[in-house]
C-alpha positions in Angstrom: -15.6 -8.5 14.2 -15.1 -11.8 15.9 -13.0 -12.0 19.0 -10.4 -14.1 17.3 -10.2 -11.6 14.4 -9.7 -8.7 16.8 -6.9 -10.5 18.5 -5.3 -11.3 15.2 -5.6 -7.7 14.1 -4.0 -6.3 17.3 -1.2 -8.8 17.2 -0.5 -8.0 13.6 -0.2 -4.3 14.3 1.9 -4.8 17.4 4.4 -7.2 15.8 4.6 -5.0 12.6 5.6 -2.0 14.6 7.9 -3.9 16.9 9.9 -5.4 13.9 10.0 -2.1 12.1 10.6 0.4 14.9 13.3 -1.8 16.5 15.2 -2.1 13.2 14.8 1.5 12.2 15.3 2.7 15.8 18.7 1.0 16.0 19.5 2.6 12.7 18.5 6.1 13.9 20.4 5.8 17.2 23.5 4.4 15.5 23.6 7.0 12.8 23.0 9.8 15.3 26.1 8.9 17.3 28.2 8.2 14.2 28.4 4.4 14.5 26.5 3.6 11.3 25.5 5.2 8.0 22.5 4.2 5.9 24.6 3.3 2.8 26.5 0.6 4.5 25.7 -3.2 4.3 24.5 -3.2 7.9 22.5 0.0 7.5 20.8 -1.3 4.4 20.1 -4.6 6.1 18.4 -2.8 9.0 16.4 -0.7 6.6 15.3 -3.7 4.6 14.3 -5.7 7.8 12.3 -2.7 9.1 10.7 -2.2 5.7 9.5 -5.7 5.6 8.0 -5.7 9.0 4.4 -5.8 7.6 4.9 -9.0 5.5 7.0 -10.7 8.1 4.4 -10.0 10.8 1.6 -11.0 8.4 3.2 -14.4 7.6 3.9 -15.4 11.2 0.5 -14.2 12.5 -1.4 -16.0 9.7 0.7 -19.1 10.3 0.1 -19.0 14.0 -3.7 -18.7 13.5 -3.6 -21.4 10.7 -5.0 -19.1 8.1 -2.2 -20.3 5.8 -0.6 -23.7 5.6 3.0 -22.5 4.9 5.4 -20.2 3.2 4.8 -21.6 -0.3 1.0 -20.8 -0.5 1.7 -17.4 1.1 4.2 -16.5 -1.7 1.9 -18.0 -4.3 -0.9 -15.7 -3.2 1.5 -12.7 -3.2 2.7 -13.4 -6.8 -0.5 -14.5 -8.4 0.2 -12.6 -11.5 -2.5 -14.2 -13.6 -5.3 -11.6 -13.3 -7.9 -10.2 -15.7 -6.7 -7.5 -18.1 -9.3 -5.1 -16.7 -7.7 -5.5 -13.2 -4.3 -4.4 -14.6 -6.0 -1.5 -16.4 -7.3 -0.3 -13.1 -3.7 -0.4 -11.7 -2.6 1.6 -14.8 -5.3 4.2 -14.3 -4.3 4.8 -10.7 -0.6 4.9 -11.5 -1.3 7.4 -14.4 -3.4 9.5 -12.1 -0.8 9.6 -9.3 1.8 11.1 -11.7 -0.4 12.6 -14.3 -2.4 14.9 -12.1 0.6 16.7 -10.6 2.3 16.7 -14.0 -0.7 18.6 -15.5 -0.3 21.1 -12.7 3.4 21.6 -13.3 4.2 19.8 -10.1 6.5 17.0 -11.4 10.2 17.3 -11.9 12.1 14.7 -14.0 15.1 13.2 -12.2 16.4 9.8 -13.1 15.8 8.3 -16.6 12.5 6.4 -16.9 14.3 3.2 -17.8 16.0 3.3 -14.4 12.6 3.3 -12.8 11.5 0.3 -14.9 14.6 -1.6 -13.9 14.0 -0.9 -10.2 10.5 -2.3 -10.1 11.7 -5.8 -8.9 13.7 -4.1 -6.2 10.8 -2.0 -5.1 8.7 -5.1 -4.7 11.0 -6.0 -1.9 11.5 -2.4 -0.8 7.9 -1.5 -0.4 5.4 -3.6 -2.4 5.4 -6.5 -0.1 4.1 -4.3 2.7 0.7 -4.9 1.1 0.7 -8.5 2.5 0.0 -6.7 5.8 -1.8 -3.5 5.0 -4.3 -4.7 2.4 -4.3 -8.4 3.0 -4.9 -8.3 6.8 -5.4 -4.8 8.2 -7.9 -3.3 5.7 -10.2 -6.4 5.3 -10.4 -7.0 9.1 -11.1 -3.3 9.8 -13.8 -3.3 7.1 -15.7 -6.0 9.0 -15.7 -3.8 12.1 -16.0 -0.2 10.9 -16.9 -0.3 7.2 -15.0 0.4 4.1 -14.4 4.1 4.2 -13.5 4.3 7.9 -11.2 1.3 7.4 -9.4 3.1 4.6 -8.7 6.1 6.8 -7.6 4.1 9.8 -5.3 2.0 7.6 -3.9 5.2 6.1 -3.1 6.6 9.5 -1.5 3.4 10.7 0.5 3.2 7.5 1.7 6.8 7.7 2.7 6.5 11.4 4.5 3.3 10.6 6.7 5.3 8.1 7.6 7.9 10.7 11.1 6.7 11.7 12.2 7.1 8.0 11.8 10.9 8.4 14.7 10.8 10.9 17.1 8.6 8.9 19.5 10.6 6.8 19.7 9.3 3.3 16.1 8.2 2.9 13.7 9.9 0.6 11.5 10.7 3.5 14.3 12.6 5.3 13.6 15.7 3.2 9.8 15.3 3.1 7.0 16.9 5.1 5.2 14.3 7.2 1.9 16.1 6.9 2.0 16.2 3.1 3.2 12.6 3.1 0.2 11.5 5.2 -2.1 13.4 2.8 -0.8 11.3 -0.1 -1.0 8.1 1.9 -4.7 8.7 2.3 -5.2 8.9 -1.5 -3.0 5.8 -2.0 -5.0 3.9 0.6 -8.2 4.6 -1.3 -6.6 3.4 -4.5 -5.1 0.3 -3.0 -8.3 -0.6 -1.1 -10.4 -0.3 -4.3 -7.8 -2.3 -6.3 -8.1 -5.1 -3.7 -11.9 -4.8 -3.4 -12.4 -5.0 -7.1 -9.8 -7.7 -7.9 -9.4 -9.6 -4.6 -5.7 -9.8 -5.7 -3.0 -8.8 -3.3 -0.5 -9.1 -6.2 -2.1 -6.1 -7.9 -1.7 -4.1 -4.7 2.0 -5.1 -4.5 2.5 -4.1 -8.1 0.8 -0.7 -7.7 2.8 0.1 -4.6 6.0 -1.0 -6.4 5.2 1.1 -9.4 4.6 4.2 -7.3 7.9 3.7 -5.4 9.9 3.0 -8.6 8.6 5.9 -10.8 8.8 8.4 -7.9 12.6 8.3 -8.4 12.1 9.5 -12.0 9.1 11.7 -11.6 9.5 13.7 -8.4 6.4 15.3 -7.1 6.7 18.9 -5.7 6.4 19.3 -1.9 3.5 21.7 -2.2 0.2 21.4 -0.5 -1.8 22.4 -3.5 -0.2 19.7 -5.7 -0.6 17.0 -3.1 -4.1 18.0 -2.2 -5.4 18.0 -5.8 -3.7 14.7 -6.6 -5.2 13.1 -3.5 -8.6 14.4 -4.3 -8.2 13.2 -7.9 -7.2 9.7 -6.8 -10.0 9.4 -4.3 -12.5 10.6 -6.9 -11.4 7.9 -9.4 -11.6 5.3 -6.6 -15.2 6.3 -5.7 -16.2 6.3 -9.4 -14.9 2.7 -9.8 -16.7 1.6 -6.7 -19.9 3.2 -8.0 -19.6 1.4 -11.3 -19.0 -1.9 -9.5 -22.0 -1.4 -7.3 -24.1 -0.5 -10.3 -23.1 -3.7 -12.1 -23.8 -5.8 -9.0 -27.3 -4.2 -8.6 -28.0 -4.9 -12.3 -27.1 -8.6 -11.9 -29.2 -8.9 -8.8 -32.2 -7.2 -10.6 -31.8 -9.7 -13.5 -31.7 -12.6 -11.1 -34.8 -11.3 -9.2 -36.7 -10.8 -12.5 -35.8 -14.3 -13.6 -37.2 -15.8 -10.4 -40.4 -13.9 -10.9 -41.0 -15.3 -14.4 -40.0 -18.8 -13.6 -43.0 -21.2 -13.0 
Protein backbone atom coordinates (compact mmCIF):
# COMPACT_ATOMS: atom_id res chain seq x y z
CA UNK A 1 0.00 0.00 0.00
CA UNK A 2 1.31 3.44 -0.89
CA UNK A 3 2.17 5.83 1.91
CA UNK A 4 -0.66 8.17 0.93
CA UNK A 5 -3.16 5.31 0.98
CA UNK A 6 -1.98 4.21 4.41
CA UNK A 7 -2.42 7.73 5.76
CA UNK A 8 -5.88 7.96 4.21
CA UNK A 9 -6.86 4.63 5.74
CA UNK A 10 -5.66 5.54 9.23
CA UNK A 11 -7.31 8.95 9.11
CA UNK A 12 -10.56 7.36 7.98
CA UNK A 13 -10.56 4.90 10.90
CA UNK A 14 -9.65 7.58 13.46
CA UNK A 15 -12.30 10.06 12.29
CA UNK A 16 -14.97 7.37 12.03
CA UNK A 17 -14.42 6.28 15.61
CA UNK A 18 -14.17 9.87 16.86
CA UNK A 19 -17.51 10.86 15.32
CA UNK A 20 -19.28 7.71 16.45
CA UNK A 21 -17.78 7.22 19.90
CA UNK A 22 -18.21 10.89 20.84
CA UNK A 23 -21.88 10.90 19.79
CA UNK A 24 -22.72 7.54 21.32
CA UNK A 25 -20.49 8.20 24.35
CA UNK A 26 -22.47 11.35 25.18
CA UNK A 27 -25.67 9.33 24.81
CA UNK A 28 -24.38 6.60 27.13
CA UNK A 29 -23.24 9.02 29.84
CA UNK A 30 -26.38 11.17 29.64
CA UNK A 31 -28.66 8.14 29.82
CA UNK A 32 -26.73 6.64 32.73
CA UNK A 33 -27.24 9.72 34.88
CA UNK A 34 -30.85 10.17 33.80
CA UNK A 35 -30.43 13.31 31.68
CA UNK A 36 -31.38 11.77 28.37
CA UNK A 37 -33.25 8.79 26.94
CA UNK A 38 -32.76 7.20 23.55
CA UNK A 39 -36.36 7.73 22.36
CA UNK A 40 -36.15 11.51 22.57
CA UNK A 41 -35.35 13.90 19.68
CA UNK A 42 -31.87 14.64 21.04
CA UNK A 43 -31.23 10.98 21.81
CA UNK A 44 -32.21 9.90 18.28
CA UNK A 45 -30.13 12.73 16.81
CA UNK A 46 -27.01 11.56 18.67
CA UNK A 47 -27.75 7.96 17.64
CA UNK A 48 -28.10 8.97 13.99
CA UNK A 49 -24.95 11.11 13.96
CA UNK A 50 -22.95 8.30 15.53
CA UNK A 51 -24.41 5.74 13.16
CA UNK A 52 -23.36 7.84 10.19
CA UNK A 53 -19.78 8.25 11.37
CA UNK A 54 -18.49 5.97 8.58
CA UNK A 55 -20.07 7.86 5.63
CA UNK A 56 -19.35 11.27 7.16
CA UNK A 57 -15.68 10.40 7.69
CA UNK A 58 -15.52 8.81 4.24
CA UNK A 59 -16.82 11.93 2.51
CA UNK A 60 -14.53 14.41 4.26
CA UNK A 61 -11.45 12.20 3.94
CA UNK A 62 -12.06 11.50 0.24
CA UNK A 63 -12.75 15.19 -0.34
CA UNK A 64 -9.57 16.16 1.50
CA UNK A 65 -7.48 13.79 -0.63
CA UNK A 66 -9.32 14.89 -3.80
CA UNK A 67 -10.57 11.39 -4.51
CA UNK A 68 -13.99 12.89 -5.15
CA UNK A 69 -14.89 16.32 -6.56
CA UNK A 70 -17.85 17.03 -4.31
CA UNK A 71 -20.98 15.84 -2.54
CA UNK A 72 -23.05 15.25 -5.69
CA UNK A 73 -20.72 12.63 -7.26
CA UNK A 74 -20.33 11.01 -3.82
CA UNK A 75 -24.11 10.57 -3.54
CA UNK A 76 -24.39 9.57 -7.19
CA UNK A 77 -21.94 6.74 -6.53
CA UNK A 78 -23.83 5.69 -3.41
CA UNK A 79 -27.17 5.47 -5.20
CA UNK A 80 -26.12 4.08 -8.57
CA UNK A 81 -29.13 1.77 -8.68
CA UNK A 82 -28.72 0.83 -12.34
CA UNK A 83 -26.88 -2.46 -11.95
CA UNK A 84 -27.02 -5.80 -13.82
CA UNK A 85 -29.83 -8.15 -12.83
CA UNK A 86 -27.32 -10.81 -11.81
CA UNK A 87 -25.80 -8.41 -9.27
CA UNK A 88 -29.20 -7.95 -7.64
CA UNK A 89 -29.70 -11.72 -7.69
CA UNK A 90 -26.47 -12.10 -5.69
CA UNK A 91 -27.82 -9.67 -3.09
CA UNK A 92 -31.04 -11.70 -2.99
CA UNK A 93 -29.08 -14.95 -2.52
CA UNK A 94 -27.15 -13.58 0.48
CA UNK A 95 -30.27 -12.05 2.03
CA UNK A 96 -32.16 -15.32 1.64
CA UNK A 97 -29.26 -17.25 3.16
CA UNK A 98 -29.01 -14.88 6.13
CA UNK A 99 -32.62 -15.50 7.15
CA UNK A 100 -33.25 -18.83 5.43
CA UNK A 101 -30.51 -20.86 7.10
CA UNK A 102 -31.57 -20.07 10.69
CA UNK A 103 -35.23 -20.47 9.67
CA UNK A 104 -34.53 -24.03 8.49
CA UNK A 105 -32.87 -24.71 11.85
CA UNK A 106 -35.85 -23.34 13.79
CA UNK A 107 -33.86 -20.29 14.85
CA UNK A 108 -36.12 -17.53 13.52
CA UNK A 109 -39.00 -15.93 15.41
CA UNK A 110 -41.58 -13.80 13.59
CA UNK A 111 -42.10 -10.42 15.21
CA UNK A 112 -43.27 -7.39 13.23
CA UNK A 113 -45.30 -7.89 10.02
CA UNK A 114 -43.15 -8.25 6.91
CA UNK A 115 -44.73 -5.19 5.29
CA UNK A 116 -43.31 -3.12 8.17
CA UNK A 117 -39.83 -4.33 7.25
CA UNK A 118 -40.38 -3.42 3.59
CA UNK A 119 -41.56 0.07 4.55
CA UNK A 120 -38.54 0.56 6.81
CA UNK A 121 -35.94 -0.14 4.11
CA UNK A 122 -35.49 3.57 3.18
CA UNK A 123 -35.06 4.40 6.88
CA UNK A 124 -32.50 1.61 7.24
CA UNK A 125 -30.47 3.04 4.38
CA UNK A 126 -29.80 6.04 6.60
CA UNK A 127 -29.78 3.95 9.77
CA UNK A 128 -27.11 1.48 8.69
CA UNK A 129 -26.76 1.07 4.94
CA UNK A 130 -24.75 4.21 4.37
CA UNK A 131 -22.03 2.78 6.62
CA UNK A 132 -20.88 0.89 3.54
CA UNK A 133 -19.52 4.13 2.05
CA UNK A 134 -16.79 3.68 4.62
CA UNK A 135 -16.42 -0.02 5.30
CA UNK A 136 -16.62 -1.43 1.78
CA UNK A 137 -15.81 1.69 -0.27
CA UNK A 138 -12.65 2.70 1.61
CA UNK A 139 -11.59 0.26 4.34
CA UNK A 140 -11.93 -3.12 2.59
CA UNK A 141 -10.34 -2.11 -0.76
CA UNK A 142 -7.38 -0.34 0.86
CA UNK A 143 -6.74 -3.23 3.24
CA UNK A 144 -6.90 -5.68 0.32
CA UNK A 145 -3.99 -3.90 -1.34
CA UNK A 146 -1.89 -4.42 1.78
CA UNK A 147 -2.91 -7.79 3.23
CA UNK A 148 -5.00 -9.54 0.58
CA UNK A 149 -8.72 -10.23 0.28
CA UNK A 150 -9.34 -12.77 3.06
CA UNK A 151 -7.31 -11.04 5.74
CA UNK A 152 -8.86 -7.72 4.76
CA UNK A 153 -12.34 -9.19 5.24
CA UNK A 154 -11.46 -10.36 8.77
CA UNK A 155 -9.78 -7.10 9.78
CA UNK A 156 -12.71 -5.10 8.40
CA UNK A 157 -15.10 -7.34 10.33
CA UNK A 158 -13.23 -6.79 13.61
CA UNK A 159 -13.12 -3.01 13.13
CA UNK A 160 -16.80 -3.01 12.15
CA UNK A 161 -17.76 -5.06 15.21
CA UNK A 162 -15.77 -2.92 17.67
CA UNK A 163 -17.25 0.22 16.11
CA UNK A 164 -20.70 -1.09 17.16
CA UNK A 165 -19.61 -1.72 20.76
CA UNK A 166 -21.16 1.42 22.37
CA UNK A 167 -24.61 0.33 21.17
CA UNK A 168 -24.44 -2.59 23.59
CA UNK A 169 -24.49 -0.07 26.45
CA UNK A 170 -27.36 2.11 25.19
CA UNK A 171 -30.68 1.00 26.60
CA UNK A 172 -33.33 0.82 23.91
CA UNK A 173 -31.10 -0.31 21.05
CA UNK A 174 -31.38 -3.80 19.57
CA UNK A 175 -27.79 -4.50 20.56
CA UNK A 176 -28.49 -3.79 24.24
CA UNK A 177 -29.91 -7.30 24.67
CA UNK A 178 -27.48 -9.06 22.32
CA UNK A 179 -24.30 -11.00 23.01
CA UNK A 180 -21.29 -9.14 21.58
CA UNK A 181 -19.40 -12.35 20.80
CA UNK A 182 -22.29 -13.80 18.79
CA UNK A 183 -22.78 -10.44 17.10
CA UNK A 184 -19.11 -10.42 16.05
CA UNK A 185 -19.50 -13.92 14.63
CA UNK A 186 -22.37 -12.76 12.43
CA UNK A 187 -20.42 -9.66 11.41
CA UNK A 188 -17.69 -11.91 10.03
CA UNK A 189 -20.21 -13.70 7.82
CA UNK A 190 -21.77 -10.44 6.68
CA UNK A 191 -18.31 -9.01 5.94
CA UNK A 192 -17.61 -11.90 3.57
CA UNK A 193 -20.96 -11.37 1.87
CA UNK A 194 -20.49 -7.62 1.49
CA UNK A 195 -16.88 -7.93 0.32
CA UNK A 196 -17.91 -10.44 -2.35
CA UNK A 197 -20.86 -8.29 -3.45
CA UNK A 198 -18.50 -5.36 -3.93
CA UNK A 199 -15.77 -7.47 -5.54
CA UNK A 200 -18.18 -8.96 -8.08
CA UNK A 201 -20.22 -5.86 -8.86
CA UNK A 202 -17.94 -2.90 -7.99
CA UNK A 203 -21.16 -1.30 -6.76
CA UNK A 204 -21.28 0.31 -3.33
CA UNK A 205 -25.04 0.78 -3.82
CA UNK A 206 -25.58 -2.99 -3.73
CA UNK A 207 -23.65 -3.16 -0.45
CA UNK A 208 -25.81 -0.35 0.94
CA UNK A 209 -28.94 -2.19 -0.21
CA UNK A 210 -27.88 -5.53 1.30
CA UNK A 211 -26.96 -3.92 4.62
CA UNK A 212 -30.32 -2.10 4.68
CA UNK A 213 -32.26 -5.28 3.87
CA UNK A 214 -30.58 -7.16 6.73
CA UNK A 215 -31.37 -4.36 9.19
CA UNK A 216 -34.94 -3.95 7.98
CA UNK A 217 -35.99 -7.61 7.94
CA UNK A 218 -34.19 -8.37 11.22
CA UNK A 219 -37.07 -6.53 12.91
CA UNK A 220 -39.55 -8.99 11.38
CA UNK A 221 -37.49 -12.18 11.41
CA UNK A 222 -35.59 -12.22 14.70
CA UNK A 223 -32.67 -14.65 14.86
CA UNK A 224 -32.22 -16.65 18.06
CA UNK A 225 -29.27 -15.76 20.27
CA UNK A 226 -27.81 -19.26 20.13
CA UNK A 227 -24.24 -20.11 19.17
CA UNK A 228 -25.27 -23.04 16.98
CA UNK A 229 -27.69 -20.93 14.94
CA UNK A 230 -25.23 -18.08 14.49
CA UNK A 231 -22.31 -20.38 13.69
CA UNK A 232 -24.13 -22.42 11.05
CA UNK A 233 -25.54 -19.27 9.45
CA UNK A 234 -22.11 -17.64 9.32
CA UNK A 235 -20.52 -20.78 7.84
CA UNK A 236 -23.31 -20.97 5.26
CA UNK A 237 -22.87 -17.35 4.19
CA UNK A 238 -19.08 -17.70 3.95
CA UNK A 239 -19.49 -20.88 1.89
CA UNK A 240 -21.78 -19.10 -0.57
CA UNK A 241 -19.30 -16.21 -0.78
CA UNK A 242 -16.41 -18.57 -1.53
CA UNK A 243 -18.42 -20.44 -4.18
CA UNK A 244 -19.27 -17.17 -5.93
CA UNK A 245 -15.61 -16.13 -5.85
CA UNK A 246 -14.61 -19.53 -7.26
CA UNK A 247 -17.11 -19.17 -10.10
CA UNK A 248 -15.83 -15.67 -10.88
CA UNK A 249 -12.22 -16.79 -10.97
CA UNK A 250 -13.17 -19.74 -13.18
CA UNK A 251 -14.84 -17.42 -15.68
CA UNK A 252 -11.87 -15.04 -15.65
CA UNK A 253 -9.46 -17.93 -16.27
CA UNK A 254 -11.64 -19.17 -19.12
CA UNK A 255 -11.60 -15.72 -20.76
CA UNK A 256 -7.83 -15.44 -20.34
CA UNK A 257 -7.38 -18.92 -21.89
CA UNK A 258 -9.49 -17.90 -24.89
CA UNK A 259 -7.46 -14.71 -25.33
CA UNK A 260 -4.20 -16.65 -25.07
CA UNK A 261 -5.34 -19.25 -27.62
CA UNK A 262 -6.48 -16.50 -29.96
CA UNK A 263 -3.03 -14.92 -29.84
CA UNK A 264 -1.44 -18.26 -30.69
CA UNK A 265 -3.51 -18.84 -33.82
CA UNK A 266 -3.21 -15.27 -35.05
CA UNK A 267 -0.55 -14.80 -37.79
